[in-house]
C-alpha positions in Angstrom: 10.9 -13.3 -18.4 8.2 -11.4 -16.4 9.2 -7.9 -15.3 7.4 -6.3 -12.3 6.9 -2.7 -11.2 6.5 -2.0 -7.5 4.6 0.6 -5.6 3.5 1.5 -2.1 0.5 2.8 -0.3 0.3 4.1 3.3 -2.9 3.2 5.2 -3.3 5.2 8.4 -4.7 3.5 11.5 -8.2 4.9 12.4 -8.5 7.1 15.4 -9.6 5.2 18.5 -12.0 6.0 21.3 -12.0 3.8 24.4 -9.7 1.3 22.8 -11.9 0.7 19.8 -11.5 2.3 16.4 -14.0 5.1 15.7 -14.4 4.2 12.1 -13.5 1.4 9.7 -10.1 1.2 8.0 -10.1 3.4 4.9 -9.1 1.0 2.1 -10.3 3.0 -0.8 -6.7 3.5 -2.1 -6.2 -0.3 -1.8 -9.4 -1.0 -3.7 -8.4 1.3 -6.5 -4.9 -0.3 -6.7 -6.5 -3.8 -6.9 -8.7 -2.6 -9.8 -5.5 -1.4 -11.6 -3.9 -4.8 -11.3 -1.7 -4.3 -8.3 -1.2 -7.3 -5.9 -0.1 -7.1 -2.2 3.5 -8.3 -1.6 4.0 -7.4 2.0 3.0 -5.0 4.7 5.1 -3.0 7.2 3.7 -1.5 10.2 4.5 2.1 11.0 4.8 3.0 14.7 6.1 5.9 16.8 9.1 5.6 19.0 6.6 5.2 21.9 5.2 2.1 20.3 1.9 3.5 19.0 1.0 2.0 15.6 0.0 4.8 13.2 -0.6 2.7 10.1 1.0 0.4 7.6 3.0 0.6 4.4 1.6 -1.8 1.8 4.1 -3.0 -0.8 2.5 -3.9 -4.1 3.5 -5.2 -7.5 2.0 -5.7 -10.9 3.3 -6.9 -14.3 5.3 -4.1 -16.0 3.9 -3.0 -19.3 6.1 -4.0 -22.3 8.6 -1.3 -23.2 8.3 0.3 -26.6 12.1 0.2 -27.0 12.6 3.9 -26.5 14.7 5.2 -23.7 13.7 8.1 -21.4 17.1 8.8 -20.0 
């Protein structure tokens, strides 16, 4: 049976000027996670109570490494 571990990354929305983003979306953390074997499961937008989208939480998963049998409790 495959076991998974899960993680999350927050990617902020770039600042805008005149309705357009000032710079590209910074996906360096996403690139690094992909190279470490993480896969995107879902994304959840994060917005303020006024409705302004400030970014997104990306939910990720990868296959868990086999346990060595020891307990860390």
